[in-house]
C-alpha positions in Angstrom: 0.2 -0.3 -0.1 1.2 3.7 -0.8 0.8 6.2 1.4 0.0 6.5 5.3 -3.2 6.5 6.8 -2.0 8.5 10.3 -3.1 11.7 9.7 -6.0 13.6 11.7 -9.2 12.2 10.6 -10.2 13.5 7.2 -13.8 15.0 6.6 -13.9 12.6 3.4 -12.5 9.9 2.0 -12.6 9.4 -2.0 -12.9 5.5 -2.9 -12.0 5.0 -6.2 -11.8 1.5 -7.9 -9.9 1.1 -10.8 -9.3 -1.5 -13.4 -7.5 -0.6 -16.8 -8.5 3.2 -16.5 -5.7 4.8 -18.6 -5.7 7.6 -19.8 -8.7 8.7 -17.7 -7.2 8.1 -14.4 -5.3 11.0 -14.0 -7.6 13.5 -14.4 -9.8 11.8 -11.8 -7.1 11.8 -9.2 -5.7 15.4 -10.4 -9.5 16.4 -9.9 -9.5 15.1 -6.2 -6.3 16.4 -4.6 -7.1 19.9 -6.4 -10.1 20.0 -4.5 -11.0 23.8 -2.9 -11.8 21.5 0.3 -8.2 21.0 0.7 -6.0 18.0 1.1 -5.8 18.2 4.5 -9.6 17.4 5.0 -9.9 14.7 2.1 -8.2 11.2 1.9 -8.1 9.5 -2.0 -8.1 5.6 -1.4 -7.5 4.0 -4.8 -8.0 0.2 -5.2 -6.3 -1.1 -8.4 -8.2 -3.9 -9.1 -5.3 -6.2 -10.8 -5.1 -3.5 -13.9 -2.7 -4.8 -16.9 -2.5 -1.2 -18.7 -0.2 0.7 -16.9 -2.9 2.2 -13.9 -0.8 0.4 -11.4 2.1 2.6 -12.2 0.2 5.9 -12.7 -1.1 5.2 -9.6 2.0 4.9 -7.6 3.6 7.9 -9.2 0.6 10.0 -8.2 1.0 8.4 -4.7 4.8 9.1 -4.6 3.2 12.8 -6.2 0.7 13.5 -3.3 1.5 11.2 -0.7 -0.4 13.5 2.4 -4.0 12.7 0.0 -3.5 9.6 -2.0 -3.2 6.4 -0.7 -2.6 3.4 -3.5 -3.8 -0.4 -2.7 -2.8 -3.0 -5.5 -5.0 -6.2 -5.6 -5.8 -9.4 -7.7 -8.5 -8.6 -10.3 -12.1 -9.2 -8.4 -14.2 -8.9 -11.8 -16.4 -5.6 -11.0 -16.4 -2.4 -9.1 -18.0 -4.1 -5.6 -14.6 -5.6 -4.1 -12.5 -2.6 -4.8 -15.5 -0.1 -3.4 -15.7 -2.7 -0.4 -11.8 -2.4 0.5 -11.8 0.8 0.1 -14.9 1.3 2.8 -12.8 -1.1 4.9 -9.9 1.7 5.3 -11.9 4.8 5.1 -12.0 7.2 8.0 -13.3 10.1 7.0 -16.9 11.7 8.7 -17.8 11.4 4.8 -17.4 9.0 1.8 -17.7 9.9 -1.4 -17.7 6.7 -4.9 -16.1 8.1 -7.8 -15.2 6.1 -10.9 -11.7 6.0 -12.1 -12.9 7.5 -15.5 -14.9 10.1 -14.0 -14.0 13.2 -12.0 -15.3 15.8 -9.9 -15.9 19.8 -10.5 -13.1 21.9 -8.1 -15.7 22.9 -5.6 -17.7 19.8 -5.3 -16.8 18.1 -2.4 -16.6 21.6 -1.0 -19.8 22.3 -1.7 -21.6 19.2 -0.7 -19.7 18.6 2.7 -21.3 22.4 3.8 -24.6 20.9 2.7 -24.4 18.2 4.7 -22.9 19.5 7.6 -25.9 22.7 7.2 -28.5 20.2 7.1 -27.5 17.0 8.8 -27.3 15.0 5.6 -26.8 11.6 5.4 -26.8 11.3 1.6 -26.0 14.6 -0.7 -26.1 14.3 -4.5 -24.2 16.6 -6.2 -25.1 17.3 -10.2 -23.7 15.4 -12.6 -23.0 16.4 -16.3 -22.3 13.7 -19.4 -19.3 14.0 -21.0 -18.4 12.6 -24.4 -22.0 11.9 -25.6 -22.9 9.9 -21.8 -26.4 10.8 -20.9 -26.6 11.9 -17.0 -29.8 12.2 -15.0 -31.4 15.3 -14.6 -34.8 15.4 -13.1 -33.4 15.2 -9.7 -31.3 18.5 -10.3 -33.7 20.9 -11.1 -32.9 23.1 -8.3 -30.8 23.1 -5.1 -33.1 20.5 -2.1 -31.7 21.1 1.3 -34.2 18.3 2.3 -35.2 16.2 -0.2 -38.4 13.9 -0.2 -37.6 10.4 -1.4 -41.1 10.0 -2.3 -42.2 13.0 -3.9 -38.9 14.1 -5.4 -36.8 12.2 -8.2 -34.0 11.3 -5.9 -34.7 7.5 -6.6 -34.7 8.0 -10.1 -30.5 7.7 -9.4 -29.0 4.6 -7.9 -25.4 4.6 -8.8 -23.4 5.2 -5.4 -21.8 8.1 -7.1 -22.5 10.7 -4.1 -21.9 11.5 -0.8 -22.6 9.3 2.3 -22.2 9.9 6.0 -19.5 6.8 7.0 -21.9 6.5 10.3 -24.9 5.5 8.3 -23.1 3.0 5.9 -21.2 1.2 9.1 -24.6 1.6 11.4 -26.5 -0.7 8.5 -23.6 -2.6 7.6 -23.7 -1.7 4.0 -21.5 -3.4 1.1 -21.7 -3.8 -2.4 -22.9 -6.9 -3.9 -20.0 -9.0 -5.3 -21.9 -11.7 -6.7 -23.5 -9.1 -8.9 -22.4 -8.4 -12.7 -24.7 -5.4 -12.8 -26.9 -3.4 -10.5 -24.6 -4.4 -7.5 -24.8 -0.4 -6.2 -28.7 -0.5 -6.2 -29.4 -2.0 -2.7 -26.4 -0.3 -1.1 -27.9 3.2 -2.3 -31.6 2.1 -1.9 -31.0 1.1 1.7 -28.8 4.2 2.7 -32.1 6.4 1.3 -34.2 4.7 2.9 -32.5 5.1 6.8 -31.1 8.8 5.7 -32.3 11.2 8.3 -31.9 13.9 5.3 -31.3 13.9 1.8 -30.0 16.7 0.0 -29.0 17.6 -3.3 -26.8 20.4 -4.7 -27.9 21.5 -8.1 -26.4 24.7 -8.6 -22.6 23.5 -9.7 -21.3 20.7 -11.8 -20.0 18.4 -9.5 -19.7 15.1 -11.5 -18.5 14.8 -14.5 -19.8 11.4 -16.0 -17.5 10.3 -18.9 -18.2 8.3 -21.7 -15.1 6.2 -22.4 -13.6 6.4 -26.0 -13.6 2.8 -25.9 -16.6 2.0 -24.8 -15.1 0.0 -21.9 -17.8 1.3 -19.1 -18.6 -1.3 -16.9 -22.2 -0.7 -16.8 -22.4 -0.1 -20.7 -20.4 -3.6 -21.6 -22.5 -6.0 -19.1 -24.6 -7.8 -21.3 -27.6 -10.5 -20.4 -31.0 -10.7 -19.7 -30.4 -12.8 -16.5 -28.1 -10.6 -14.7 -30.7 -7.8 -15.0 -33.3 -9.9 -13.8 -31.0 -11.3 -10.7 -30.5 -7.7 -9.1 -34.3 -6.9 -9.9 -35.4 -9.7 -7.6 -33.2 -8.3 -4.9 -34.6 -4.8 -5.2 -37.9 -6.0 -5.4 -37.6 -8.2 -2.1 -35.8 -5.1 -0.8 -38.9 -3.0 -1.2 -41.2 -5.2 0.2 -39.4 -5.4 3.3 -38.8 -1.9 3.9 -41.3 0.3 2.8 -45.0 -0.7 3.5 -47.1 -1.3 0.6 -49.2 1.8 -0.8 -48.4 4.6 -3.2 -45.2 5.3 -1.8 -43.8 1.8 -2.4 -45.7 2.1 -6.0 -43.5 5.2 -6.5 -40.2 3.0 -5.7 -41.1 0.2 -7.8 -42.5 2.4 -10.7 -38.8 3.1 -11.1 -37.7 0.0 -11.4 -40.3 -1.2 -13.8 -39.5 2.3 -15.8 -36.1 1.8 -15.8 -34.7 -1.7 -15.2 -37.2 -3.8 -16.1 -37.9 -1.8 -19.2 -34.2 -2.2 -20.0 -34.3 -5.4 -19.6 -36.6 -6.1 -22.3 -33.8 -5.1 -24.8 -31.6 -7.4 -24.1 -34.3 -10.2 -24.0 -34.7 -9.5 -27.6 -31.0 -9.6 -28.3 -30.9 -13.2 -26.5 -29.8 -16.1 -29.1 -30.0 -19.1 -27.0 -33.7 -20.2 -26.9 -33.3 -21.7 -23.4 -32.2 -18.5 -21.7 -34.6 -16.4 -23.7 -37.5 -18.6 -22.9 -36.6 -18.5 -19.2 -35.6 -15.3 -18.9 -39.1 -14.4 -20.6 -40.9 -16.3 -17.9 -39.3 -14.5 -15.2 -40.2 -11.1 -17.1 -43.9 -12.3 -17.0 -43.9 -13.0 -13.2 -42.0 -9.7 -12.3 -44.9 -8.0 -14.2 -47.6 -10.0 -12.8 -46.3 -9.3 -9.3 -45.4 -5.9 -9.7 -47.0 -4.0 -12.2 -50.5 -3.4 -11.2 -52.9 -1.9 -13.5 -52.9 1.4 -11.4 -49.3 1.4 -11.8 -49.3 0.6 -15.2 -51.6 3.3 -16.2 -48.9 5.8 -14.8 -46.0 4.2 -17.2 -45.4 6.1 -20.4 -47.4 4.3 -23.4 -44.1 3.0 -24.8 -43.1 1.3 -22.0 -47.2 -0.1 -21.7 -46.6 -1.0 -25.3 -43.6 -3.2 -24.4 -44.8 -4.6 -21.1 -47.9 -5.8 -23.1 -46.3 -7.5 -25.7 -44.0 -9.1 -23.1 -46.5 -10.7 -21.3 -48.4 -11.9 -23.9 -44.9 -13.4 -25.3 -45.1 -11.6 -28.8 -41.4 -11.4 -28.8 -41.1 -10.5 -32.5 -43.4 -7.9 -32.4 -41.4 -6.7 -28.9 -38.3 -6.7 -31.1 -39.6 -4.2 -34.0 -41.1 -2.2 -31.1 -37.8 -1.8 -29.3 -35.9 -1.2 -32.7 -38.5 1.5 -33.8 -38.2 3.3 -30.5 -34.2 3.1 -30.6 -34.3 4.5 -34.3 -35.9 7.8 -32.9 -38.4 7.8 -35.8 -41.5 8.9 -35.3 -44.7 9.6 -36.8 -47.6 11.9 -36.3 -49.6 11.3 -33.2 -53.1 10.3 -34.4 -55.9 12.4 -32.5 -59.3 10.5 -32.0 -62.5 11.9 -30.0 -60.6 13.9 -27.5 -57.6 11.6 -27.3 -53.9 11.4 -28.9 -52.5 8.1 -29.7 -48.8 7.5 -30.5 -48.6 6.3 -34.0 -46.1 3.0 -32.9 -45.9 -0.4 -34.7 -49.1 -2.6 -34.4 -51.6 0.5 -33.5 -54.9 -0.8 -34.3 -53.8 -3.5 -36.2 -56.1 -6.2 -36.5 -54.3 -9.4 -36.6 -52.2 -8.3 -33.3 -55.2 -6.9 -31.8 -53.3 -4.4 -29.0 -55.5 -2.3 -27.0 -55.7 1.5 -27.8 -54.9 1.9 -24.0 -50.9 0.9 -24.5 -50.6 4.1 -27.5 -52.8 6.7 -25.8 -50.3 9.1 -25.0 -52.9 11.7 -24.1 -51.4 12.1 -20.8 -47.7 12.3 -21.5 -48.4 15.5 -23.5 -47.3 18.9 -22.2 -48.1 22.6 -22.9 -45.5 24.3 -24.5 -45.5 27.8 -23.6 -43.4 31.0 -24.0 -44.2 34.0 -22.2 -43.2 37.4 -24.4 -44.9 39.9 -22.6 -46.0 40.9 -19.2 -46.8 44.4 -18.2 -49.2 46.2 -15.8 -50.2 49.5 -17.2 -52.8 51.4 -14.3 -54.8 48.6 -13.4 -54.9 46.3 -16.6 -52.2 43.5 -17.2 -51.3 42.5 -20.3 -50.0 39.3 -21.2 -48.9 37.4 -24.6 -47.1 34.9 -25.7 -47.6 30.9 -27.4 -48.9 28.0 -26.0 -49.6 24.7 -27.7 -50.1 20.8 -26.8 -47.4 19.2 -28.1 -47.7 16.8 -30.6 -51.2 18.2 -31.3 -52.2 20.4 -34.3 -53.0 24.1 -33.4 -56.4 23.9 -35.6 -59.9 24.2 -33.4 -57.3 25.7 -30.6 -58.2 27.8 -27.8 -56.3 29.8 -25.0 -57.6 30.6 -21.6 -55.5 32.5 -19.1 -56.4 31.5 -15.3 -56.1 33.4 -12.1 -56.0 30.7 -9.0 -55.8 32.2 -5.4 -52.9 29.6 -4.1 -54.9 29.2 -0.7 -58.1 27.9 -3.1 -60.2 31.5 -2.4 -61.0 31.6 -5.8 -60.6 31.0 -9.4 -61.1 33.3 -12.4 -60.7 32.5 -16.3 -60.5 34.9 -19.1 -60.5 34.1 -22.8 -57.3 35.3 -24.8 -56.9 36.6 -28.6 -55.3 34.1 -30.8 -52.6 35.2 -33.0 -50.8 33.8 -35.7 -47.4 32.1 -35.0 -46.1 30.8 -38.5 -42.6 30.8 -37.5 -43.4 28.5 -34.7 -44.2 25.6 -36.6 -41.0 25.9 -38.9 -38.8 26.3 -35.6 -40.9 23.3 -33.0 -43.2 21.8 -35.7 -40.5 18.7 -36.3 -42.0 18.7 -40.0 -45.5 17.1 -39.0 -47.1 19.3 -36.7 -48.8 22.7 -37.4 -48.5 25.3 -34.7 -50.0 28.5 -36.7 -52.2 29.5 -34.7 -50.4 29.3 -30.9 -49.9 33.0 -30.0 -52.2 34.8 -27.9 -52.7 38.0 -26.5 -54.9 39.2 -23.4 -55.7 41.9 -21.1 -57.0 41.7 -17.6 -58.4 44.7 -15.9 -57.9 43.4 -12.3 -60.2 46.5 -11.0 -62.8 44.3 -12.2 -61.6 40.2 -12.9 -63.2 39.2 -10.0 -66.8 38.8 -11.8 -66.9 42.7 -12.0 -65.2 43.2 -8.8 -61.7 44.2 -7.8 -59.4 41.1 -7.7 -59.0 40.8 -3.9 -56.0 40.2 -1.9 -54.2 37.3 -2.3 -50.9 35.2 -4.1 -52.9 34.8 -7.7 -51.1 32.1 -9.8 -51.2 32.0 -13.7 -52.2 29.1 -15.6 -53.1 28.4 -19.3 -55.9 26.1 -20.4 -55.3 25.2 -23.8 -57.6 23.1 -25.8 -56.7 21.5 -29.0 -58.9 19.1 -31.4 -60.9 18.0 -27.8 -58.1 17.3 -25.9 -57.8 19.9 -22.7 -54.2 20.5 -20.9 -53.5 22.9 -18.2 -50.1 24.6 -17.3 -48.3 26.6 -15.0 -47.3 29.9 -17.1 -44.2 31.9 -17.2 -41.3 29.4 -16.7 -40.4 30.1 -20.2 -40.1 33.6 -21.2 -38.3 36.3 -23.7 -34.8 37.0 -22.6 -36.2 41.1 -22.4 -38.7 39.7 -19.6 -37.6 41.4 -16.3 -38.0 38.5 -13.9 -37.7 40.9 -10.6 -40.8 41.7 -8.5 -42.3 45.0 -10.1 -44.6 46.7 -7.2 -47.4 49.0 -8.7 -49.5 51.2 -7.1 -52.9 51.0 -8.9 -56.1 53.4 -7.8 -59.4 51.6 -7.8 -62.6 53.1 -9.2 -63.4 53.8 -5.4 -60.3 56.1 -5.1 -58.7 53.2 -3.1 -55.4 52.1 -3.9 -54.4 48.5 -4.4 -50.7 47.2 -4.5 -50.3 44.7 -7.4 -47.0 42.9 -8.0 -46.6 40.8 -10.8 -43.6 38.3 -10.0 -41.6 35.0 -11.2 -42.3 32.2 -8.0 -38.6 30.3 -7.1 -37.4 28.1 -7.8 -39.4 27.5 -11.3 -40.3 30.8 -12.2 -44.0 30.7 -12.8 -45.9 34.1 -13.1 -48.0 35.0 -9.8 -49.8 38.2 -8.8 -49.4 39.7 -5.5 -52.6 41.4 -4.9 -52.2 43.4 -1.5 -48.2 43.1 -0.7 -49.0 38.9 0.6 -45.0 38.0 -0.2 -44.0 41.8 -1.5 -44.1 44.8 0.9 -44.3 48.2 -0.2 -41.3 48.9 2.9 -39.0 46.6 1.5 -39.1 49.1 -2.1 -39.0 52.3 -0.7 -36.0 53.1 0.7 -34.2 56.1 2.7 -30.8 56.6 1.9 -29.3 59.4 3.3 -29.7 63.2 4.6 -27.7 66.2 3.8 -28.0 69.6 3.8 -28.6 71.4 0.5 -25.8 73.3 -0.6 -27.8 76.1 -2.7 -30.5 76.8 -0.5 -29.7 77.6 3.4 -31.7 75.8 5.7 -32.9 73.0 3.1 -32.7 69.6 4.6 -32.3 67.0 1.4 -33.8 63.3 1.9 -32.4 61.0 -0.8 -34.0 57.3 -1.1 -34.9 54.9 -3.7 -37.7 53.5 -4.9 -38.8 50.2 -7.1 -42.4 51.4 -7.1 -44.4 51.9 -10.3 -47.0 54.7 -10.0 -45.6 56.5 -7.3 -46.4 60.3 -7.8 -44.4 63.2 -5.8 -47.5 63.9 -3.6 -47.5 60.7 -2.5 -44.8 61.5 -0.4 -44.2 63.7 2.6 -42.7 64.5 5.6 -43.8 64.1 9.2 -42.0 65.4 12.1 -43.1 64.1 15.8 -42.4 65.2 19.6 -43.8 63.3 22.1 -47.5 63.5 21.1 -47.2 65.9 18.6 -47.1 65.2 14.9 -46.7 67.8 12.3 -47.2 67.1 8.6 -44.4 69.3 6.6 -45.7 69.0 2.9 -46.2 72.2 2.4 -42.4 73.1 2.7 -41.5 70.0 0.4 -40.3 69.9 -3.1 -40.2 66.1 -4.3 -38.1 65.3 -7.3 -39.0 61.7 -8.2 -38.5 59.1 -10.9 -40.3 56.0 -10.4 -38.9 53.6 -10.3 -35.5 54.8 -9.2 -34.5 57.3 -7.0 -36.2 60.5 -5.0 -35.0 63.4 -3.4 -37.2 65.3 -1.0 -36.1 69.1 -0.2 -37.6 70.3 3.2 -37.3 73.9 3.9 -36.4 73.9 7.4 -35.8 77.8 7.5 -39.4 78.7 6.5 -40.9 75.8 8.5 -39.5 77.3 11.4 -40.4 80.6 10.2 -44.1 80.0 10.2 -44.1 78.3 13.2 -44.9 74.7 11.7 -41.6 73.5 13.8 -41.2 75.1 17.5 -38.2 74.5 19.8 -37.7 70.9 20.7 -36.6 67.5 19.4 -38.6 66.6 16.5 -38.0 62.8 14.8 -38.4 63.0 11.2 -40.1 60.4 8.6 -41.0 60.1 5.3 -44.7 58.8 4.3 -46.1 57.3 1.8 -50.0 59.1 1.9 -52.8 57.2 -0.3 -56.2 56.4 0.4 -55.8 52.6 1.8 -52.0 52.8 2.0 -50.2 54.0 5.1 -46.4 53.8 5.1 -43.7 55.2 7.3 -40.0 55.3 6.8 -37.7 56.6 9.3 -35.1 58.6 8.2 -31.5 57.2 9.4 -29.1 59.1 11.5 -26.2 60.6 9.0 -23.1 61.2 11.6 -21.7 63.4 9.0 -24.6 65.7 9.3 -23.4 69.1 10.8 -25.4 71.8 13.0 -27.1 74.3 10.5 -28.1 77.7 11.0 -31.4 78.3 9.6 -31.2 81.7 8.5 -32.9 83.1 5.2 -33.2 87.4 5.5 -31.9 87.5 9.0 -31.2 84.9 11.9 -34.0 82.6 12.8 -32.9 79.7 14.3 -30.3 76.6 14.2 -30.9 72.9 13.7 -28.7 70.3 15.6 -28.9 66.6 14.4 -29.2 64.3 16.7 -28.9 60.0 16.9 -32.2 58.6 17.7 -31.7 54.8 18.2 -30.0 55.2 14.9 -32.6 57.6 13.5 -32.6 61.2 12.6 -33.9 63.7 14.7 -33.5 67.5 14.9 -32.7 70.0 18.0 -34.6 73.2 16.6 -33.8 76.3 18.7 -35.1 79.8 17.6 -33.5 83.2 18.0 -36.0 86.2 19.2 -35.2 88.5 16.4 -35.6 92.0 18.8 -33.7 90.3 21.4 -30.8 90.1 18.9 -31.4 93.7 17.9 -30.7 94.8 21.5 -28.2 92.1 22.2 -26.2 93.9 18.8 -26.6 96.9 20.1 -26.0 96.7 23.7 -22.3 95.3 22.0 -21.9 98.3 19.6 -22.6 100.5 22.6 -19.6 98.9 24.1 -17.2 99.1 21.6 -18.0 102.9 21.1 -17.4 103.4 25.3 -14.2 101.4 25.0 -13.1 103.7 22.1 -13.5 106.7 24.5 -12.4 105.6 27.3 -8.9 105.1 25.0 -8.9 108.7 23.6 -9.1 110.2 27.2 
């Protein structure tokens, strides 16, 4: 064994099983030792599984170059990835274990980000986003967004059962998990499934490319080169037994079973039709039928894609030639135009409505699989009128006899309102997305909704109103959340608008895009977006050009704000004085504002009397009340409030971090008398000097 294992316990033990992994191995090892997590926090254990291509020598070289991080074990060839991984587990000392294939490599920040997620959430398993390299297709559905606490039964986490993840080592040892050495394929699934099912927390890091999954130029990835139906059926038996033991019968178990039917058993059929030995093929087919009878219930079968239902139907009936043709058609990528009949859509797959084969239409029904494809081109709120435009169509259904409606649905269930949209021609869409066979010429729409009358003639009530599209084409009805796909020039930031209703009241309306999916929602009445977070005071300063004038500057993200909406109020104890008459407002909405308060005039007019006054900016609209205290500026000096003669002073005071002014005034007559007394004293002193 190369390297030492006597350092302080690392955070992560990275385990790599290597067999004839050149030239990929060098990049794999380098990607680990160069992790931003730091070598002092990780150890790399590489098990050379009897390589014959120079892998052993390269590992020894790397261990010599990085003796503080790389530890190499050479062993006789075991015939698969399980034994090397198990050997690495026996040596691992880290709090976490990460399994990395020798063909693959990590992004520089991968371990740092995954460990940070695990430490923050108490995660037992962390999935890092995977990226395919060299044409290899990586899992994607579970990496749409970060998931600090992913639910195994509502997320897509279970759809990836490879071990290329971060595991808490304590969980592995507590469960006694090791990889099956008697499996040629699927050896990782029992290990990962048990870890998932017993994990306190499963997390997903999706905002960084953590793992680069490489397809070798020579095609010698283990999973890609393992052939035969029976090896796949063998691990499937184990997985079905595991799920029946670990998960109570019901929808939760069905979800996990569906993954094995849709991916693993479906994939086994590809190998079944390639079997050349009749006895092997017949025994495999018998076992597949038994698995389908035991696990693919009618209810579960309805949830499967139509192509999978068709394959399973043919396998159950022993129609191997037809199954071979269907698989060949599917893998070829050929597609024929869907058949629309009586409000249902059917895939034009081989043997559709073939009287000799008699395959039920249900095996071809793709209606539930067809998504609404949509695009938001415009969203704008002018006054109380919301304008939306874009396009929407049901995928693989011509837009003849098409109608689009926009639904506003209150999130808590308080109401729903529907608005027909006007159709727009979209001939370019047919060229761009019609696949040469579909007509999407009438997919465009435009719509105007007045929020002041949207609720059956009344204003739309306060709430979060999610925007949906309802599309009907050739008798097929589909609904979709709207806004996640939009034009580049659509501003995705929340847009607060002050809208004035017919009764004079003001309602705050905020179109915004939800996170993480980016769907459009209307916030009516500050449910999530408060005016106070979009109207900020910046600082107070004395005007250079006008003595005695205080300038209050700030920023606003509010649309529809007018100069008359802002005023300044001064309070002292129980007294409150509105100073709008002494105020000049300069405003760009949205943008910035400057309020120039003529304190000298306010004091002369006796609106502000001597004392300590706290200042605040107020938004004044019927139905709205918002007060913004002015922050204290320690650089603000005292000011003499004088214009055309002395009138008073203003001394800034901090009041809990906010601005207050101590106003003092000067009696003009007393000032004259004091000045005369000073003059007399000067004259008297001058006479005395002459004498």
